[in-house]
TIVOVO-24914 format. One record per residue (C-alpha): x, y, z; residue in three letters. Coordinates in pm, whole numbers, padded with zeros to 5 digits, always signed. Layout:
REM residues N
XYZALA...
END
This chain:
REM residues 713
-01899+00088+06321MET-01833+00359+06131ARG-01945+00609+06462LEU-01724+00452+06683LEU-01455+00450+06464LEU-01459+00815+06363ASP-01533+00890+06743ALA-01168+00710+06835ALA-01022+00908+06558ALA-01171+01236+06639GLU-00969+01139+07000ARG-00645+01072+06794GLY-00635+00699+06769LYS-00484+00482+06531PHE-00787+00301+06283ILE-00648-00039+06145SER-00845-00366+06064PRO-00644-00504+06357THR-00610-00187+06611VAL-00956-00315+06764SER-00818-00639+06825ARG-00655-00616+07231PRO-01110-00487+07312TRP-01225-00719+07052ALA-01036-01086+07149ARG-01389-01217+07214TYR-01625-01099+06914ALA-01806-01315+06744SER-01671-01358+06324PRO-01929-01156+06253TRP-01847-00891+06455LEU-01497-00890+06298GLN-01622-00898+05934THR-01810-00559+06026VAL-01515-00401+06162HIS-01332-00463+05840VAL-01624-00355+05646ALA-01619-00039+05816ALA-01261+00077+05828VAL-01188-00038+05447GLY-01329+00258+05293PRO-00994+00423+05475THR-00764+00147+05369LEU-00492+00178+05058ARG-00579-00007+04760SER-00298-00312+04817VAL-00491-00343+05232ASP-00843-00347+05066GLN-00756-00641+04854LEU-00585-00798+05109ARG-00976-00840+05328TYR-01142-00830+05073ARG-01349-00523+05148SER-01521-00472+04836ALA-01653-00880+04944ALA-01970-00982+05104ALA-01796-01143+05405ARG-01461-00911+05427PRO-01169-01060+05691GLY-00812-01123+05770SER-00582-01233+05507PRO-00605-01647+05531SER-00398-01752+05207ALA-00029-01883+05323ASN+00240-01814+05054LEU+00192-02171+04912GLU-00126-02090+04856MET-00018-01756+04640VAL+00226-01990+04476ALA-00005-02247+04398ARG-00221-01917+04224ARG+00071-01805+04050ALA+00135-02084+03860VAL-00246-02072+03746LYS-00184-01717+03674THR-00037-01565+03297PRO+00275-01297+03419ALA+00027-01051+03202VAL-00328-01145+03273LEU-00606-01266+03035TRP-00687-01042+02736PRO-01051-01014+02860ARG-01027-00947+03212TRP-00796-00666+03154VAL-00995-00504+02807ALA-01299-00484+03083ARG-01070-00399+03422LEU-00927-00055+03210ASP-01032+00251+03352PRO-01133+00514+03091PRO-00913+00798+03201ALA-00544+00578+03255GLN-00466+00286+02989VAL-00136+00185+03051ARG+00058-00005+02956LYS+00156-00211+03286HIS-00181-00269+03371LEU-00165-00645+03282GLY+00098-00743+03533PRO-00037-00511+03771ALA-00351-00708+03756LEU-00164-01068+03805SER+00015-00891+04120ALA-00272-00726+04253ALA-00408-01107+04165LEU-00157-01255+04469MET-00297-00990+04741LEU-00652-01092+04744VAL-00630-01246+05109ASP-00338-01266+05132SER+00019-01072+05376ARG+00263-01169+05110ALA+00467-00915+04989GLU+00441-00743+04677LEU+00873-00732+04561THR+00929-01146+04574PRO+00566-01213+04450VAL+00644-01010+04178ILE+01009-01161+04143ALA+01006-01514+04244GLN+00656-01607+04088HIS+00535-01336+03766LEU+00855-01338+03659GLY+00959-00970+03776GLY+00814-00814+03502LEU+00766-00455+03664ILE+00850-00352+04041ASP+00677-00267+04347GLN+00637+00081+04323PRO+00433+00070+03947ILE+00207-00186+04058THR+00122+00081+04367THR+00107+00364+04122HIS-00172+00144+03873ALA-00380+00026+04192LEU-00404+00351+04287GLN-00510+00510+03982ALA-00796+00199+03955LEU-00879+00358+04304ARG-00923+00645+04187ASP-01196+00515+03910ALA-01540+00515+04036PRO-01593+00172+03961GLN-01280+00050+04224TRP-01598-00149+04391ASN-01647-00362+04129GLY-01276-00434+04004ILE-01208-00534+04327GLN-01463-00812+04330VAL-01378-00910+04000ALA-01041-00988+04127LEU-01183-01192+04494ILE-01377-01397+04258ARG-01109-01489+04046LEU-00933-01574+04310ALA-01169-01728+04522GLU-01193-01966+04127TYR-00815-02027+04108LEU-00831-02145+04436ASP-01108-02377+04413ALA-01078-02491+04059HIS-00757-02669+03834GLU-00617-02454+03566VAL-00544-02659+03238PRO-00234-02471+03186ILE+00052-02435+03390ASP+00171-02087+03329TYR+00506-02077+03577ALA+00661-02330+03341ARG+00555-02138+03036ARG+00763-01863+03138ARG+01054-02056+03187ARG+01051-02192+02822LEU+01294-02149+02522ASP+01146-01995+02255TYR+01442-01909+02037ALA+01331-02159+01798GLU+00970-02097+01808LEU+00834-01997+01425LEU+01151-01976+01200SER+01129-01766+00869GLU+01059-02097+00656ASP+00744-02198+00855ASP+00569-01884+00824TRP+00640-01923+00494GLU+00444-02223+00438THR+00192-02086+00694THR+00148-01766+00477CYS+00160-02010+00207ALA-00121-02204+00369ARG-00304-01970+00488ALA-00258-01776+00144GLN-00169-01435+00233GLN+00125-01208+00197SER+00437-01343+00458PRO+00519-00944+00373GLY+00928-00791+00386ASN+01121-00959+00686GLY+00928-00715+00959GLY+00599-00885+00970ARG+00792-01228+00990TYR+00950-01056+01378HIS+00551-00934+01427VAL+00435-01293+01391ALA+00663-01433+01655ARG+00610-01181+01894CYS+00232-01259+01836PHE+00307-01644+01889LEU+00489-01551+02144PHE+00285-01352+02342GLU-00039-01640+02304ARG+00178-01876+02372ILE+00409-01720+02741SER+00148-01451+02816SER+00456-01252+02833LEU+00476-00917+02711PRO+00633-00916+02368ALA+00965-00678+02427HIS+01078-00996+02653GLN+01131-01182+02356LEU+01554-01166+02288SER+01637-01020+01971GLU+01360-00842+01896LEU+01335-00454+01772PRO+01103-00407+02049TYR+01250-00047+02120HIS+01151+00094+01778SER+00830+00266+01771ALA+00742+00162+01430SER+00820-00189+01511PHE+00564-00144+01801ARG+00281+00027+01557ASN+00345-00306+01366ALA+00261-00547+01671CYS-00069-00344+01772ASN-00151-00371+01431ARG-00104-00724+01345PHE-00459-00820+01467PRO-00559-00644+01209TYR-00420-00853+00911LEU-00539-01158+01095LEU-00769-01393+00878THR-00893-01720+01099PRO-00712-01908+00797GLU-00371-01731+00925LEU-00478-01789+01276LEU-00516-02174+01264ALA-00191-02161+01096GLU-00050-01981+01387LEU-00212-02215+01620ASP-00103-02459+01464GLN+00272-02417+01459VAL+00230-02287+01834ALA+00073-02656+01900ALA+00376-02798+01700VAL+00641-02534+01894PHE+00494-02751+02266LEU+00490-03080+02157THR+00844-03012+02083ARG+00902-02893+02424GLN+00710-03162+02607GLY+00371-03023+02607ILE+00139-03154+02463ALA-00134-03198+02678GLU-00205-02878+02765GLU-00399-02645+02587LEU-00303-02347+02349LEU-00495-02105+02512THR-00704-02087+02864TRP-00882-01819+03015GLU-01192-01801+03348PRO-01515-01821+03276PRO-01684-01474+03199PRO-01952-01520+03451GLU-01757-01452+03716LEU-01738-01041+03578LEU-02163-01080+03557ALA-02328-00843+03717GLY-02055-00592+03850LEU-01980-00218+03722ASP-01670-00171+03541LEU-01482+00016+03304PRO-01560-00111+03023ARG-01863-00325+02873ALA-01824-00712+02760ASP-01633-00686+02423PRO-01918-01002+02310GLU-02229-00700+02270ARG-01991-00490+02029LEU-02108-00594+01661ASP-01863-00830+01488LEU-01927-00830+01131ASP-01941-00410+01161ASP-01602-00476+01328LEU-01501-00696+01050HIS-01626-00457+00780CYS-01455-00190+00886GLN-01131-00303+00917VAL-01121-00541+00540ARG-01222-00141+00476ALA-00890-00078+00536GLY-01009+00226+00795HIS-00781+00330+01069ALA-00765+00223+01401PRO-00894+00570+01528LEU-01230+00568+01280HIS-01287+00260+01420ILE-01302+00352+01747ALA-01525+00703+01696ARG-01724+00438+01419ALA-01798+00216+01728LEU-01721+00379+02009ASN-01462+00117+02166THR-01124+00120+02306ASP-00801-00037+02191VAL-00795-00318+02427ARG-01156-00430+02300THR-01069-00405+01958ARG-00744-00611+01936ARG-00908-00835+02179PHE-01179-00938+01957LEU-01002-00969+01632LEU-00750-01167+01806THR-00984-01396+01913GLU-01242-01357+01614TYR-01031-01246+01314PRO-01207-01054+01029ALA-01203-01291+00726PRO-01011-01245+00449GLY-01182-01101+00130PRO-01296-01349-00128PRO-01100-01525-00420ALA-01073-01287-00726THR-00986-01505-00980ARG-00852-01302-01295ARG-01042-01304-01636PRO-00847-01450-01891PRO-00627-01361-02157PRO-00743-01176-02475ARG-00650-01374-02720PRO-00362-01141-02952GLY+00017-01025-02786PRO-00007-00949-02433ARG+00128-00615-02304ARG+00268-00542-02032ARG+00087-00358-01841ARG+00136-00100-01513ARG+00087-00293-01176PRO-00239-00148-01028ARG-00309-00064-00635ASN-00559-00227-00508GLY-00841-00128-00274ARG-00779-00030+00107PRO-00824-00376+00290GLY-00907-00572-00024GLN-00545-00680-00142PRO-00560-00902-00493THR-00443-01271-00447LEU-00196-01408-00608THR-00190-01639-00902GLY-00028-01912-00634MET-00282-01787-00323GLN-00575-01849-00605ILE-00456-02192-00727ALA-00404-02278-00376ARG-00788-02220-00295ARG-00896-02351-00605GLU-00715-02680-00642LEU-00683-02814-00252PRO-00414-03094-00188ARG-00677-03404-00306ASP-00817-03230-00576VAL-00546-03218-00757LEU-00383-03591-00662GLU-00749-03704-00790GLN-00668-03466-01155PHE-00307-03520-01183TYR-00183-03847-00998VAL-00524-04069-01085HIS-00676-03906-01374GLN-00356-03867-01557HIS-00432-03510-01691THR-00130-03293-01736THR-00106-02922-01619PHE-00216-02774-01918VAL-00519-02986-01961ALA-00592-02860-01546ILE-00524-02495-01674ALA-00772-02500-01930GLU-01056-02673-01691GLN-00990-02451-01427THR-00900-02089-01567GLY-00508-02083-01384LEU-00209-02096-01475ASP-00029-02379-01607ARG+00284-02284-01429LYS+00072-02233-01087HIS-00028-02571-01095ILE+00323-02709-01141ALA+00458-02555-00840ARG+00110-02638-00648LEU+00177-03055-00745ALA+00537-02977-00662ASP+00411-02806-00302GLU+00246-03056-00146TYR+00442-03321-00278GLY+00304-03445-00604LEU+00507-03705-00816PRO+00572-03586-01175ARG+00471-03788-01471HIS+00774-03969-01685GLY+00859-03760-01994THR+00693-03856-02289ARG+00910-03948-02616PRO+00880-03672-02848ARG+01006-03845-03168ARG+01055-04241-03302ALA+01358-04432-03200GLU+01648-04390-03439GLY+01468-04035-03615THR+01715-03704-03522PRO+01628-03513-03273GLY+01708-03070-03217PRO+02067-03153-03123ALA+02143-03335-03433GLU+01905-03142-03688LEU+01996-02778-03546LEU+02349-02755-03592ASN+02494-02455-03599ARG+02566-02444-03975ASP+02229-02563-04088TRP+02160-02314-03826LEU+02319-02036-03922HIS+02236-02115-04258THR+01860-02048-04253GLN+01855-01797-04004TYR+02122-01544-04098VAL+02145-01622-04490ASP+01785-01701-04569ARG+01631-01454-04317HIS+01394-01761-04183GLN+01218-01709-03774SER+01193-01920-03539PHE+00873-02009-03622LYS+00985-02088-03948ASP+01217-02371-03828ILE+01060-02495-03597GLY+00756-02564-03803GLN+01015-02744-04036ASP+01125-02940-03724LEU+00847-03017-03552GLY+00991-02849-03232VAL+00876-02510-03105THR+01004-02159-03151PRO+01184-02117-02795GLY+01365-02493-02901THR+01572-02341-03206VAL+01610-02022-03041ALA+01810-02160-02734ARG+01979-02377-02995TRP+02100-02078-03088ALA+02218-01863-02783ARG+02394-02215-02742SER+02589-02158-03108HIS+02634-01768-02998HIS+02450-01739-03349ILE+02353-01346-03352PRO+01995-01300-03283GLN+01848-01078-03567GLN+01482-00998-03681SER+01369-01185-03966ASN+01068-01024-04050ARG+00795-01217-04273HIS+00470-01148-04402LEU+00265-01293-04084SER-00112-01219-04222ARG-00182-01441-04525PRO-00518-01375-04533ASP-00458-00996-04659LEU-00547-01191-04985GLY-00278-00892-05172ILE-00062-01111-05469GLU+00118-00791-05515ASP+00187-00591-05232ILE+00406-00240-05344PRO+00768-00195-05277ALA+00703+00055-05069VAL+00475-00087-04795LEU+00671-00382-04745GLN+00865-00274-04452PRO+00512-00180-04280ALA+00321-00563-04406LEU+00593-00787-04226GLY+00414-00903-03910ASN+00075-00799-03707ASN+00250-00531-03539TYR+00313-00352-03793GLN+00013-00351-03967LEU-00171-00224-03671ARG+00111+00106-03710ARG+00025+00148-04088LEU-00340+00126-03985ARG-00249+00406-03714THR-00123+00604-04003PHE-00376+00615-04247LEU-00668+00670-03998GLN-00536+01007-03830VAL-00310+01140-04172ALA-00585+01302-04250GLY-00698+01527-03949TYR-00548+01859-03869ARG-00327+01780-03527SER-00262+01504-03391LEU-00430+01559-03063SER-00721+01568-03300ASP-00687+01254-03402ALA-00640+01073-03100CYS-00976+01255-03010ALA-01213+01139-03290ALA-01095+00829-03246LEU-01160+00803-02911GLY-00742+00680-02837VAL-00457+00772-02646SER-00255+01027-02782SER+00085+00800-02656HIS+00022+00421-02814SER-00064+00704-03161VAL+00288+00883-03097THR+00455+00543-03030THR+00295+00380-03322HIS+00373+00687-03584LEU+00786+00701-03470ALA+00834+00330-03465ARG+00627+00281-03863LEU+00896+00595-03949GLU+01170+00398-03783GLU+01078+00114-04007ASP+00999+00343-04350MET+01351+00473-04289GLY+01225+00807-04301GLY+00939+01078-04159PRO+00608+01034-04253LEU+00371+01332-04101LEU+00517+01698-04084VAL+00389+01785-03664ARG+00160+02101-03627THR+00372+02373-03569LEU+00209+02780-03492ARG+00041+02854-03752SER+00063+02498-03996ARG-00138+02195-04000PRO-00018+01819-03966MET+00091+01744-04335GLU+00201+01413-04503PRO+00591+01452-04579THR+00676+01294-04948GLU+00718+00987-04796LEU+00364+01031-04628GLY+00205+01102-04960HIS+00349+00746-05145LYS+00273+00553-04878VAL-00089+00702-04890LEU-00136+00647-05251ASN-00024+00296-05262ALA-00248+00196-04957ALA-00502+00389-05099ARG-00652+00116-05340PRO-00565-00195-05090LEU-00771-00001-04778SER-00981-00291-04799ASP-00762-00569-04804GLN-00544-00347-04428LEU-00873-00308-04229GLY-00900+00089-04304VAL-01140+00262-04434PRO-01166+00422-04743THR-01264+00754-04571THR-00958+00779-04373ALA-00753+00727-04650VAL-00686+01092-04747PRO-00693+01153-05149THR-00511+01492-05210LYS-00293+01647-04889PRO-00566+01911-04692ILE-00529+02199-04725ARG-00649+02430-04354HIS-00722+02795-04380PRO-00399+02928-04242ARG-00402+03229-04053ARG-00471+03568-04206ARG-00100+03787-04141ARG-00157+04052-03945PRO-00193+04392-04133ARG+00101+04607-04187THR+00106+04948-04335THR+00331+05145-04542ALA+00424+05324-04294ALA+00469+05044-04036ALA+00646+04925-04345ALA+00899+05246-04324THR+00957+05173-03923ARG+01016+04841-04001LEU+01278+04903-04240ALA+01497+05106-04059HIS+01480+04812-03725LEU+01700+04617-03667PRO+01681+04292-03847ALA+01651+04140-03459LEU+01366+04335-03325LEU+01150+04274-03669ARG+00954+03911-03563PRO+00872+04108-03270ALA+00785+04437-03394ALA+00552+04409-03681GLY+00253+04415-03513THR+00106+04701-03270TYR+00054+04419-03026GLY+00434+04301-03054GLY+00572+04638-03004ARG+00387+04760-02690ARG+00558+04412-02569ARG+00859+04462-02677LEU+00854+04826-02526ARG+00697+04645-02182ARG+01039+04410-02175PHE+01222+04744-02177LEU+01078+04854-01949GLU+01067+04497-01709ALA+01425+04459-01758VAL+01473+04735-01536GLN+01356+04522-01172TYR+01492+04256-01011PRO+01223+04041-01096ASN+00876+04048-01299LEU+00611+04076-00970ALA+00845+04454-00870ALA+00789+04528-01197PHE+00443+04460-01196ALA+00403+04617-00871ARG+00574+04963-00969ALA+00310+04995-01226GLU-00046+04893-01134GLY-00034+04548-01364LEU-00145+04176-01325ASP+00140+03987-01279PRO-00020+03676-01465SER-00085+03976-01736THR+00281+04046-01749VAL+00407+03706-01726THR+00187+03646-02043LEU+00305+03939-02283GLN+00703+03845-02206ILE+00610+03459-02224SER+00421+03624-02620ARG+00762+03764-02676LEU+01016+03474-02629GLU+00764+03320-02875ARG+00783+03555-03161ASP+01169+03564-03082PHE+01165+03151-03086ASP+01393+03168-02791GLY+01419+03211-02420ARG+01493+03616-02329LEU+01514+03579-01901LEU+01630+03336-01653ASP+01307+03418-01422ARG+01449+03468-01021GLY+01341+03192-00799GLY+01310+03284-00419GLN+01568+03562-00361GLY+01700+03537-00625HIS+01735+03805-00959ALA+01626+03757-01330MET+01888+03778-01557ARG+01877+03827-01904LEU+01962+03523-02166THR+02234+03610-02450ALA+01921+03657-02657LEU+01781+03864-02425GLY+02070+04135-02372LYS+02120+04116-02777GLY+01744+04265-02765VAL+01749+04480-02539VAL+02077+04634-02709ALA+01925+04639-02995ALA+01555+04802-02889ALA+01693+05034-02707GLN+01820+05359-02927PRO+01411+05326-03079TYR+01261+05298-02759SER+01057+05593-02874ASP+00940+05440-03190GLN+00802+05124-03037LEU+00498+05308-02953GLY+00253+05390-02639ASP+00297+05169-02421LEU-00074+05108-02254HIS-00286+05170-02603GLY-00522+05360-02683PRO-00752+05192-02458ARG-00619+05113-02174HIS-00409+05474-02134ARG-00484+05601-01789PRO-00721+05930-01794LYS-00589+06233-01646PRO-00689+06242-01288PRO-00967+06537-01252GLN-00959+06899-01077GLN-01186+06951-00799LEU-01404+07238-00806ILE-01402+07452-00517ASP-01762+07527-00430VAL-01745+07729-00162THR
END
């Protein structure tokens, strides 16, 4: 048959599936089928779908407009995700592929025009040129024959079976009330996930809209879908899904459909995957991918590009699998119980990528479901404090969880007998002012006398407008010190002051604070903070910090504290060896030797130059400084003299240290360096004595004279 058609085409005749009708009017159906199969490869992609040229028995279109309308009711505007993932050609990843495949499904075995079908039955998402272009791209794929067979099988299945979802009605629903912000907060709380900022709520709303209506997210009004960042967030939302969050979102979708009068339909549905069995399609079956490996990659926080390279998958397949089978969330990590002692504020630590730290409320919801908390609190009448001690959770989180579950609170228990005065009668302003301000009692002592908490006393003090003050009292009766020396009393007011005093006693015997921190294994920030607060409490400095040639030494007040604390080292919890018995003297650096001739030269120099001109190295650095100020910057001077720029910078820095001040303001990019006021004074004072500053290079660095070449000829 193809040979006959080729011969007819050579004679100039037009070949199509209907040209042979005049001469083959009485041909058998099988002969007509053979004719269509022979003409099929030369047809356009649209006509190949109409005549089903890739089917086992192609033929003329037989479906009327009514059958196409019924098929459109059973078809989503964007084809099912599994089918789009399987039919997506590797070289053509198009955003209009899903609507184009739905439109192509309407062409199978029908003569319906694309434009009215798309506008009337598929929501008008795309137009005819875009659909034709997408089908042409599919035809260029080597698997075009398998794609045709898949669409033909799907059309025959939809025509022969009923579908549990009316997609045409789903497209006409009003989605203005879908997933309010309160519903999103409640959903995340139940799923033990973070609701994120305001953008994640809109992303979740788009996800639900696509899941219910099978329409693209840009059809949802009042959303910034034109933004590239928002589209990227929508594409990454399946990576954030967990089975619990997906179940909660499906529950919200079911409630929405019930409100719309659709309670009998399923939320999602897709044709049986067996229709794609045995076909040569562009993409492999997503079920063959290792889900455990995919979930590990997602929860490890790897980028989508890294996951694609590691698993050799495309973006549509990953999104389909993560939507249908979300990666489980990280296991609940209960925080360790707080250590005894005063709490310290800690900086928030960033969790590992892909393993977000669960909040206290999320852990409480996971550890205490409603039935468990109701059994503890309502039936057994257990207090929040007792439940917190048993479970290791926070009492405030348990109380919030009880309110969230709607559990009735216990009645307030009477804390005092009838007829006895309460805090309102006892804590009047005059009495509280006398105890707190005049007698310097703390809130803790006043509370213990009245049988109330220190917080209650503090609240009444604020209500009476009594200014808060620091009433220090001895909070360590276990020290066993009867007569505390007067010099140590400001340092033994509470546990914090005792800790600072111990720090001072331990570091006072070292050459510097850095040596003490290295030997004791503590941070320099803690030691510096303790010493600063202790000096503030004692009313003066305790240590003279390390200078260039002098080690750290205690001041006069520091010696008094050390002498008073030495007999009490056992009670204070400090080893005796850590308390120095006398000021530590360290050998100082030997001063540079100055000869008689150098002393004579120094006597004639100005007093401003003597700190640097007392040594040979200082005079050489001063001479180099006088040479360098003639250039725009130190780098230009180093290039002109053939020196290392780092060496020049180091010498100028040492010279500034000798003069105890800056000599140059370094020039930035495109700016020349400038002399400071001290630098100008040094230059003015040193210029008349430049010849007396010695050789610039020194005896060991003086350049050798060039050797003369001998003419051997």
